[in-house]
VODONU-131601 format. One line per 10 residues: number of its first residue (from 1); their letters; for each residue x, y, z of N, C-alpha, C. Coordinates in steps of 0.02 Angstrom, whole numbers, padded with zeros to 5 digits, always signed. Each point is the difference from the previous one (the first is absolute). Layout:
N
NUM) a) X,Y,Z,X,Y,Z,X,Y,Z | ...;
end
This chain:
274
1) xxxxxxxxxx) +09847,-01431,-03041,+00003,-00054,+00036,+00005,+00014,+00080 | -00006,-00026,+00071,-00018,+00039,+00048,+00056,-00001,+00037 | -00021,+00009,+00074,+00077,+00021,+00037,+00011,-00086,+00020 | -00020,-00034,+00041,-00048,-00056,+00016,+00037,-00089,-00067 | -00038,+00060,-00070,+00034,-00055,-00021,+00087,+00002,-00041 | +00008,+00088,+00026,+00104,-00017,-00016,+00007,+00001,+00054 | +00004,-00041,+00055,+00011,-00027,+00023,+00007,-00082,+00010 | -00051,-00015,-00011,+00001,-00086,-00032,+00054,-00010,-00066 | -00017,+00046,-00060,+00035,+00034,-00019,+00070,-00041,+00013 | +00022,+00067,+00062,+00075,+00020,+00005,+00037,-00116,+00041;
11) xxxxxxxxxx) -00045,+00004,+00045,+00019,-00069,+00051,+00014,-00032,-00038 | -00049,-00010,-00089,-00011,-00085,-00010,+00090,+00014,-00070 | -00009,+00045,-00014,+00027,+00015,-00047,+00082,+00000,+00043 | +00008,-00014,+00042,+00051,-00003,+00064,+00010,-00044,+00038 | -00044,-00048,+00029,-00020,-00078,-00020,+00035,-00045,-00063 | -00024,-00003,-00063,+00034,+00005,-00025,+00047,-00031,-00007 | +00065,+00083,+00002,+00072,+00015,-00023,-00003,-00043,+00067 | -00014,-00006,+00061,+00048,-00041,+00064,-00020,-00080,-00006 | -00037,-00036,-00036,+00010,-00055,-00006,+00051,+00005,-00050 | -00001,+00029,-00033,+00059,-00032,-00069,+00065,+00029,+00022;
21) xxxxxxxxxx) +00013,+00052,+00038,+00073,-00004,+00029,-00008,-00043,+00043 | -00021,+00007,+00048,+00027,-00067,+00047,-00012,-00078,-00021 | -00019,+00000,-00055,-00006,-00072,-00049,+00113,+00020,-00022 | -00031,+00055,-00043,+00096,+00014,-00011,+00039,-00026,+00040 | -00012,+00044,+00078,+00088,+00028,+00066,-00008,-00091,-00012 | -00071,-00033,+00023,+00020,-00051,+00038,+00030,-00086,-00055 | -00013,+00053,-00062,+00021,-00064,-00034,+00066,+00013,-00036 | +00051,+00052,+00036,+00033,+00039,-00002,+00077,-00042,+00068 | -00058,-00013,+00064,+00053,-00013,+00030,+00018,-00082,+00006 | -00041,-00037,-00044,-00016,-00063,-00024,+00086,-00029,-00022;
31) xxxxxxxxxx) +00076,+00057,-00054,+00015,-00005,-00018,+00054,-00013,+00056 | -00001,+00007,+00053,+00047,-00010,+00066,-00025,-00007,+00041 | -00077,-00046,-00027,-00007,-00032,+00094,+00048,-00097,-00010 | +00004,-00024,+00067,+00037,-00049,-00025,+00090,-00024,-00034 | +00011,+00075,-00005,+00045,+00005,-00054,+00090,+00035,+00036 | +00055,-00084,-00014,+00023,-00001,+00061,+00051,+00106,-00016 | -00020,+00031,-00063,+00034,+00060,-00039,-00007,+00057,+00058 | -00074,-00003,+00052,-00021,+00029,+00038,+00032,+00033,+00044 | +00016,+00067,+00017,+00057,+00014,+00069,-00052,+00049,+00050 | -00015,-00024,+00039,-00032,+00068,+00047,+00064,+00030,+00050;
41) xxxxxxxxxx) -00042,+00055,+00005,+00034,+00069,+00038,-00062,-00011,+00059 | +00039,+00025,+00069,-00027,+00005,+00058,-00063,+00113,-00014 | -00043,+00002,+00055,-00026,+00087,+00008,+00045,-00001,+00074 | -00015,+00056,-00038,+00013,+00017,+00095,-00049,-00015,+00055 | -00045,-00032,+00001,-00056,-00071,+00039,+00050,-00044,-00023 | +00011,+00012,-00033,+00040,-00084,+00006,-00040,-00067,-00041 | -00064,+00052,-00041,-00025,-00036,-00063,+00027,-00001,-00043 | -00010,-00082,-00017,+00032,+00003,-00078,-00041,+00037,-00093 | +00030,+00008,-00014,-00025,+00031,-00059,+00050,-00008,-00028 | -00008,-00005,-00096,+00017,-00032,-00046,+00012,+00033,-00073;
51) xxxxxxxxxx) +00038,-00035,-00067,-00021,+00065,-00012,-00060,-00039,-00038 | -00043,-00061,+00000,-00050,+00001,-00039,-00052,+00051,+00041 | -00007,+00040,+00076,-00017,+00037,+00005,-00008,+00064,-00027 | +00063,+00050,-00018,+00042,+00041,-00004,-00032,-00018,-00093 | -00004,-00024,-00023,-00029,-00020,-00103,-00081,+00016,+00035 | -00030,-00060,+00035,-00041,+00025,-00035,-00033,+00049,+00021 | -00013,+00025,+00060,+00002,+00065,+00036,-00029,+00061,-00033 | +00083,-00020,-00068,+00009,+00046,-00055,-00038,+00011,-00048 | -00039,-00043,-00040,-00013,-00024,-00035,-00085,+00001,+00032 | -00026,-00029,+00035,-00040,+00078,+00032,-00036,+00067,-00031;
61) xxxxxxxxxx) +00086,+00028,+00066,-00030,+00083,-00036,+00008,+00002,-00050 | +00061,-00030,-00036,-00009,+00027,-00072,-00071,-00015,-00043 | -00041,-00061,+00019,-00057,+00031,-00068,-00055,+00032,+00025 | -00025,+00002,+00086,-00039,+00051,+00048,+00044,+00080,-00009 | +00039,+00013,-00037,+00051,+00074,-00024,-00048,-00011,-00067 | +00006,-00026,-00063,-00019,-00007,-00035,-00061,+00014,-00012 | -00031,-00043,+00027,-00101,+00004,-00002,-00035,+00044,+00020 | +00062,+00028,+00075,-00065,+00053,+00039,+00061,+00037,+00053 | +00041,+00042,-00049,+00042,+00045,+00024,+00013,+00060,+00067 | -00093,-00009,+00011,-00013,+00073,+00042,+00022,-00050,+00078;
71) xxxxxxxxxx) -00019,-00091,-00038,-00010,-00014,+00095,+00062,+00002,+00039 | +00005,-00009,+00059,+00029,-00011,+00089,+00016,-00107,-00053 | +00058,+00004,+00062,+00036,-00048,-00027,+00047,-00007,+00093 | -00027,-00051,+00003,+00034,-00056,+00104,+00013,-00053,-00024 | +00078,+00008,-00003,+00005,-00056,+00003,+00036,-00040,+00044 | +00052,-00044,+00014,+00024,-00072,+00065,+00066,+00028,-00027 | +00025,+00003,-00056,+00059,+00004,-00029,+00024,+00036,-00025 | -00035,+00077,-00027,+00015,+00018,-00002,-00025,+00093,-00001 | -00028,+00020,+00064,-00056,+00049,+00026,-00036,+00020,-00030 | -00015,+00056,-00005,-00066,+00045,-00035,-00009,+00060,-00019;
81) xxxxxxxxxx) -00002,-00007,-00034,-00032,+00027,-00056,-00035,+00052,-00010 | -00021,+00076,+00024,-00073,+00040,-00011,-00019,-00006,-00057 | -00088,+00011,-00004,-00047,+00005,-00055,-00039,+00054,+00065 | -00074,+00017,-00055,-00009,+00034,-00030,-00060,+00003,+00002 | -00013,-00073,-00025,-00111,+00015,-00043,-00025,-00071,+00062 | +00050,+00006,+00048,-00046,-00024,+00079,-00003,-00064,+00003 | +00052,-00080,-00041,-00014,-00065,-00013,+00080,-00009,+00030 | +00005,-00015,+00022,+00090,-00038,+00031,-00026,-00055,-00020 | +00056,-00037,-00033,+00007,-00088,-00014,+00070,+00023,+00081 | -00030,-00099,+00014,+00041,-00011,+00062,+00022,-00074,-00011;
91) xxxxxxxxxx) +00080,-00015,+00020,+00015,-00049,-00036,+00031,-00033,+00049 | +00000,-00082,-00038,+00069,-00012,+00035,+00024,-00084,-00067 | +00038,+00005,+00000,+00037,-00054,-00064,-00002,-00054,+00033 | +00015,+00018,+00049,-00022,-00138,+00052,+00004,+00023,+00034 | -00041,-00012,+00036,-00021,+00020,+00049,+00009,-00093,+00042 | +00035,-00012,+00037,+00039,-00070,+00029,+00043,-00009,-00035 | +00047,+00056,+00019,+00069,+00004,-00066,+00056,-00083,+00047 | -00020,-00007,+00071,+00043,-00070,+00054,-00052,-00042,-00084 | -00061,-00013,+00019,-00003,-00045,-00042,+00027,-00018,-00066 | +00006,+00057,-00060,+00036,+00008,-00056,+00063,-00027,+00002;
101) xxxxxxxxxx) +00058,+00053,+00087,+00057,-00044,-00058,+00019,-00092,+00049 | -00082,-00054,+00001,+00039,-00013,+00050,-00010,-00083,-00070 | -00041,+00053,-00027,-00064,-00040,-00075,-00057,-00017,+00040 | -00047,+00018,+00027,-00046,-00021,+00005,-00059,+00048,-00030 | -00034,-00031,-00011,-00078,+00039,-00022,-00011,+00035,+00003 | +00019,+00013,+00061,-00080,+00022,+00043,+00001,+00100,-00007 | +00038,+00027,-00068,+00021,+00094,+00021,-00068,+00009,-00043 | +00013,+00039,-00007,-00065,+00058,-00064,+00031,+00059,-00019 | -00012,+00026,-00013,-00007,+00074,-00053,-00054,+00011,+00025 | -00001,+00064,+00026,-00053,+00041,+00038,-00025,+00054,-00035;
111) xxxxxxxxxx) -00059,+00045,-00001,-00012,+00070,-00070,-00041,+00008,+00017 | -00020,+00075,+00035,-00051,+00011,+00039,+00006,+00081,-00030 | -00085,+00029,+00013,-00018,+00050,-00024,-00013,+00037,+00036 | +00010,+00067,+00036,-00060,+00035,+00018,+00007,+00070,-00023 | -00077,+00017,+00021,-00045,+00060,-00013,-00015,+00036,+00035 | +00044,+00054,+00015,-00005,+00049,+00077,+00008,-00044,+00040 | +00067,-00038,+00034,+00001,-00036,+00031,-00018,-00068,+00027 | -00056,+00013,-00046,-00056,-00069,+00013,+00039,-00025,-00039 | -00028,-00091,+00046,+00032,-00063,-00052,-00064,+00005,-00050 | +00031,-00015,-00099,-00062,-00009,-00029,+00012,-00070,-00017;
121) xxxxxxxxxx) +00058,+00001,-00045,+00015,-00071,-00033,+00065,-00032,+00028 | +00010,-00039,-00011,+00027,-00071,+00036,+00029,-00045,-00053 | +00076,-00012,-00005,-00028,-00068,-00046,+00063,-00058,+00024 | -00031,-00072,+00027,+00094,-00023,+00039,-00001,-00039,-00067 | +00053,-00002,-00004,+00016,-00080,-00080,+00095,-00054,+00042 | -00063,-00042,+00017,+00066,-00048,+00018,+00051,-00042,-00097 | +00023,+00023,+00009,+00048,-00009,-00084,+00047,-00097,+00021 | +00006,-00023,+00059,+00010,-00045,-00021,-00067,-00077,+00040 | -00015,+00051,+00014,-00071,-00082,+00018,-00046,+00050,-00063 | +00011,+00035,-00027,-00054,+00006,-00075,-00086,+00036,+00008;
131) xxxxxxxxxx) +00018,+00033,+00080,-00058,+00048,+00000,-00033,+00071,-00002 | -00031,+00004,+00015,-00035,+00080,+00006,-00055,-00008,-00002 | -00031,+00068,+00073,-00062,+00020,+00020,+00029,+00088,-00001 | -00028,+00032,-00017,-00008,+00069,-00026,-00062,+00014,-00004 | -00010,+00039,+00020,-00096,+00060,+00033,+00002,+00059,-00004 | -00054,+00002,-00021,-00003,+00104,-00007,-00054,+00020,+00056 | +00003,+00021,+00041,-00062,+00035,+00035,-00059,+00039,-00041 | -00061,-00065,+00036,-00063,-00024,-00038,-00001,+00001,-00055 | +00048,-00064,-00024,+00017,-00038,-00046,-00013,-00064,-00017 | +00029,+00006,+00082,+00022,-00079,+00004,+00054,-00051,-00008;
141) xxxxxxxxxx) +00018,-00059,+00006,+00054,-00019,+00056,+00000,-00065,-00075 | +00052,-00019,-00040,+00031,-00017,-00054,+00058,-00041,+00017 | -00024,-00085,-00017,+00066,-00013,+00016,+00008,-00051,-00047 | +00082,-00031,-00029,+00025,-00023,-00048,+00042,-00057,-00028 | -00024,-00054,+00000,+00073,-00059,+00000,-00010,+00008,-00057 | +00076,+00017,+00006,+00019,-00032,-00071,-00005,+00005,-00057 | -00005,-00023,-00040,-00042,+00057,-00090,-00095,-00029,+00019 | -00012,-00045,+00037,-00076,+00024,+00028,-00033,+00059,-00023 | -00047,+00005,-00017,-00045,+00056,+00027,-00020,+00007,+00072 | +00021,+00087,+00000,-00005,+00040,+00051,-00095,-00048,+00058;
151) xxxxxxxxxx) -00024,-00026,+00041,-00020,-00005,+00057,-00021,+00067,+00049 | -00071,-00007,+00029,+00006,+00013,+00060,+00007,+00000,+00053 | +00068,+00098,+00032,+00025,-00047,+00051,-00037,+00016,+00095 | +00009,-00082,+00009,-00047,+00015,+00062,+00024,-00042,+00039 | -00018,+00013,+00081,+00030,-00019,+00063,-00049,-00047,+00071 | +00032,-00028,-00017,-00060,-00078,+00021,-00033,+00043,+00043 | -00038,-00055,+00016,-00059,-00001,+00039,+00015,-00040,+00067 | +00049,+00011,+00060,-00014,-00054,+00029,+00010,+00067,+00040 | -00062,-00021,+00063,-00026,+00037,+00063,+00013,+00000,+00067 | +00037,-00053,-00005,+00021,-00018,+00080,+00081,+00045,+00002;
161) xxxxxxxxxx) +00048,-00009,+00025,+00069,-00001,+00033,+00039,-00065,-00010 | -00007,-00043,+00030,-00015,-00042,+00023,+00019,-00065,-00100 | -00029,+00040,-00012,-00018,-00021,-00072,+00082,+00001,-00085 | +00011,+00079,+00062,+00060,+00026,-00053,+00074,-00023,+00010 | +00014,+00019,-00107,+00057,+00016,+00040,+00029,+00060,-00002 | +00059,+00021,+00060,+00033,+00061,-00008,+00041,-00019,-00018 | +00054,+00084,-00038,+00049,-00028,-00051,+00058,+00075,+00006 | +00036,-00007,+00043,+00070,+00051,+00041,+00055,+00006,-00091 | +00038,+00042,+00038,+00059,-00009,-00035,+00056,-00018,+00028 | +00013,+00040,+00070,+00074,-00020,+00046,-00023,-00011,+00075;
171) xxxxxxxxxx) -00028,-00062,+00037,-00010,+00014,+00046,+00083,+00077,+00071 | +00035,-00048,-00043,+00039,+00072,+00071,+00006,+00084,-00015 | -00046,-00020,-00076,-00009,+00079,-00012,-00035,+00048,+00061 | -00046,-00068,+00052,-00072,+00048,+00010,+00057,+00008,+00076 | +00076,-00034,+00021,+00001,+00033,+00046,+00073,+00088,-00014 | +00003,-00025,-00039,+00067,+00044,-00047,-00022,+00077,-00024 | -00050,-00006,-00034,-00045,+00069,-00016,-00068,+00038,+00033 | +00011,-00010,+00044,-00070,+00059,+00051,+00019,+00003,+00074 | -00002,+00050,+00014,+00021,+00022,+00058,-00023,-00016,+00072 | -00075,-00067,-00022,+00007,-00022,+00062,-00009,-00062,-00023;
181) xxxxxxxxxx) +00017,-00095,+00015,+00007,-00013,-00019,-00055,-00038,-00036 | -00017,-00040,-00035,-00054,-00004,-00025,-00006,-00049,-00004 | +00056,-00076,+00006,+00003,-00042,-00014,-00063,-00037,+00058 | -00022,+00016,+00029,-00063,-00018,+00060,-00067,-00012,-00038 | -00005,+00032,-00029,-00031,+00074,-00026,-00052,-00095,-00077 | +00071,+00007,-00052,+00028,-00050,-00069,-00029,-00067,+00039 | +00026,-00020,+00072,+00015,-00103,+00003,-00092,+00001,+00016 | -00036,+00070,+00037,-00071,-00050,+00035,-00046,+00022,-00060 | +00018,+00048,-00047,-00030,-00016,-00060,-00011,-00060,-00068 | +00083,-00059,+00039,+00009,-00012,-00036,-00017,-00104,+00009;
191) xxxxxxxxxx) -00014,+00037,+00093,-00034,-00050,+00042,-00067,-00047,-00036 | -00016,+00045,+00002,-00077,+00016,-00035,-00020,-00001,-00074 | +00043,-00029,-00028,-00032,-00037,-00072,+00016,-00059,-00029 | -00018,-00002,-00086,+00000,-00099,-00014,+00081,+00018,-00019 | +00045,+00036,-00051,+00046,-00023,-00016,+00052,+00079,+00026 | +00051,+00004,+00026,+00054,+00062,-00015,+00038,-00007,-00057 | +00046,+00032,-00028,+00053,-00025,-00058,+00030,+00056,+00005 | +00053,+00002,-00028,+00044,+00077,-00035,+00012,+00001,-00069 | -00046,-00013,-00027,-00021,+00022,-00084,-00024,+00071,-00033 | +00046,+00039,+00046,+00031,+00059,-00001,-00026,+00062,-00062;
201) xxxxxxxxxx) +00027,+00068,+00037,+00000,+00052,-00058,-00070,-00001,-00038 | +00040,+00054,-00050,-00081,+00005,-00041,-00019,-00060,-00021 | +00008,-00056,-00014,-00029,-00090,-00006,-00045,+00009,+00027 | -00005,-00006,+00075,-00033,-00006,+00050,-00043,+00030,+00008 | -00010,+00052,-00069,-00039,+00047,+00029,-00027,-00020,-00048 | +00025,-00012,-00089,-00070,-00053,-00058,+00000,-00044,+00023 | +00011,-00056,+00072,-00020,-00041,+00001,-00081,+00008,+00042 | -00012,+00052,+00068,-00071,+00009,-00022,-00028,+00030,-00020 | +00031,+00064,-00052,-00080,+00025,-00021,+00001,-00056,-00065 | +00023,-00069,-00018,-00016,-00055,-00046,-00050,-00019,+00035;
211) xxxxxxxxxx) +00002,-00030,+00099,-00034,-00057,+00043,+00012,-00039,+00001 | +00071,-00013,+00001,+00064,-00030,+00036,+00036,-00015,+00056 | -00008,+00040,-00004,+00005,-00002,+00075,-00070,+00101,+00046 | -00010,+00034,+00084,-00031,+00013,-00011,+00011,+00053,+00056 | +00091,+00007,+00017,+00000,+00062,+00026,+00108,-00010,+00004 | +00011,+00081,-00041,+00054,-00003,+00009,+00028,+00064,+00048 | +00056,-00005,+00031,+00018,+00051,+00037,+00081,-00005,-00011 | +00006,+00112,+00018,+00059,-00003,+00002,+00031,+00034,+00043 | +00067,+00021,+00059,-00019,+00054,+00064,+00038,+00045,-00043 | +00022,+00010,-00054,+00053,+00033,-00049,-00038,+00018,-00053;
221) xxxxxxxxxx) -00008,+00049,-00042,+00017,+00024,-00090,+00000,+00074,+00020 | +00009,-00005,-00075,+00031,+00073,-00046,-00066,+00016,-00037 | -00010,+00072,-00038,-00060,-00025,-00037,+00032,+00006,-00058 | +00053,-00029,-00018,-00001,-00047,-00090,-00052,-00070,+00003 | +00021,-00034,+00097,-00009,-00073,+00011,-00109,+00015,+00010 | +00014,+00052,+00030,-00084,+00028,-00001,-00061,-00023,-00054 | +00015,+00074,-00060,-00029,+00040,+00013,-00036,-00049,-00085 | +00026,-00061,-00021,-00051,-00043,-00057,-00049,-00028,+00049 | -00006,-00032,+00028,+00021,-00032,+00068,-00105,+00018,+00014 | +00005,+00065,-00014,-00089,+00011,+00049,-00037,-00002,-00045;
231) xxxxxxxxxx) +00009,+00056,-00070,-00057,-00043,-00047,-00018,-00072,-00018 | +00064,-00037,-00016,-00014,-00093,+00004,-00052,+00006,+00057 | +00043,-00020,+00071,-00045,-00034,+00047,-00099,+00034,-00011 | +00015,+00040,-00016,-00078,+00039,+00029,-00022,+00003,-00059 | -00026,-00016,-00077,+00010,-00006,-00054,-00014,-00053,+00014 | -00001,-00066,+00009,+00005,-00069,+00011,-00041,-00028,+00054 | +00005,+00033,+00051,-00097,+00034,+00053,+00038,-00031,+00059 | +00083,-00008,+00010,+00035,+00022,+00076,+00029,+00059,+00021 | +00046,+00021,+00036,+00017,+00046,+00061,+00040,-00023,-00039 | +00046,+00068,-00002,+00102,+00045,+00037,-00052,+00046,+00034;
241) xxxxxxxxxx) +00065,-00004,+00052,-00021,+00031,+00052,+00062,+00018,+00049 | +00029,+00049,+00043,+00001,-00001,+00033,+00020,-00068,+00095 | +00023,+00023,+00015,-00015,-00074,+00052,-00050,+00024,+00066 | -00031,+00047,-00030,-00052,+00058,+00048,-00074,-00018,-00033 | +00034,-00047,-00065,-00106,+00024,-00052,+00023,+00046,-00021 | +00042,+00064,-00002,-00024,+00051,-00043,+00044,-00016,-00099 | -00062,+00007,-00046,+00045,-00015,-00077,+00044,+00081,-00008 | +00032,+00004,+00013,+00076,+00016,-00027,+00077,-00030,-00029 | +00031,-00007,-00031,+00065,+00014,-00035,+00062,+00027,+00006 | -00024,+00054,+00050,+00067,+00048,+00035,+00013,-00027,+00102;
251) xxxxxxxxxx) -00005,-00075,+00005,+00005,-00008,+00079,+00031,-00022,+00034 | +00082,-00024,-00046,+00056,-00018,-00006,-00035,-00086,+00061 | -00060,-00033,-00079,-00010,-00058,+00075,-00051,-00027,-00093 | -00029,-00091,+00026,-00020,+00010,-00074,-00053,-00069,+00075 | -00084,+00005,-00036,-00058,-00070,-00002,-00033,+00022,-00040 | -00006,-00095,-00049,-00027,-00013,-00031,-00055,-00052,+00006 | -00051,-00017,-00007,-00071,-00028,+00037,-00026,-00019,-00056 | -00051,-00031,+00000,-00043,-00021,-00043,-00075,+00017,+00010 | +00002,+00056,+00060,-00036,+00077,+00032,-00065,-00052,+00053 | -00037,-00054,+00012,+00010,-00055,+00039,+00042,-00009,+00046;
261) xxxxxxxxxx) +00052,-00006,+00016,+00033,-00020,+00046,+00033,+00069,+00034 | -00029,+00077,-00020,+00058,+00050,+00009,-00036,+00007,+00043 | -00051,+00002,+00057,-00007,+00000,+00065,+00040,-00009,+00073 | -00029,-00074,-00052,+00053,-00081,+00069,+00044,+00023,-00017 | +00083,-00001,-00066,+00043,+00014,+00006,+00033,+00081,+00055 | -00028,+00051,-00017,+00003,+00083,+00048,-00014,-00052,+00074 | -00042,-00016,+00031,-00032,-00013,+00050,+00102,-00078,+00013 | +00017,-00031,-00054,+00066,-00036,+00055,+00039,+00027,-00008 | -00001,+00055,-00065,+00058,+00056,+00021,+00002,+00028,+00066 | -00043,+00028,+00003,-00029,+00056,+00048,+00044,-00052,+00088;
271) xxxx) -00052,-00055,-00007,+00004,-00045,+00064,+00077,-00027,+00004 | +00060,+00002,-00090,+00034,-00009,+00073,+00050,+00030,-00045 | +00007,+00057,+00026,+00045,+00071,+00005,-00022,-00008,+00088 | +00069,+00003,+00018,+00033,+00001,+00043,-00013,+00079,+00047;
end
């Protein structure tokens, strides 16, 4: 087996596991979804966390460590485990915990895999909505709804910003989470689109990757929020970048587009920046 064949095999094996465990962990969260017994704690940053978050991440880690003990793991709830293989799993057991605790189905389990710090694999599983999008770099992106067979995930072909759907998670975050007030930039962008909604967190990126929206933007993101998104969006024909158009998961912000609209979106953000 050549080196490239070995690398491809390594990626394929991890993609298969990522799909399996994202679904397993996501279905675990459904045991707590809309449960009157669910208890909610607050982290230091005042964001909510639940037993479902902790248990789902523990399950993900257990499965990864059993299959690939030399791989590193970073998770939102349980920190970092070093590794020696060059692969690092990046986990967000419930992206959209505020939706989850409110009984709103727009949340997702995120599993990303980096190889030598390059995002290579991404899985977005929305258990309450029954949808999954997954991808590995060079292998395409796939969308599964319920028990239907997977079909290719493709971004939309909308080519004008005034025909686009724009999504974000929390408009107030544009004023509170950046050194410079970013709300004017967002509002300028919003004036140029057909539709704007807060169908946010990872579910918004899933909608862009499957052609049901064209732009998703967040002013603040952690690595566990972003790592799974770049492979999915790029393999679906779109982009995942920072606000300057750089393809990265480390910028602390996120912007997804269908690709065709990226220059217009960047221009609108730049024009609206104080």
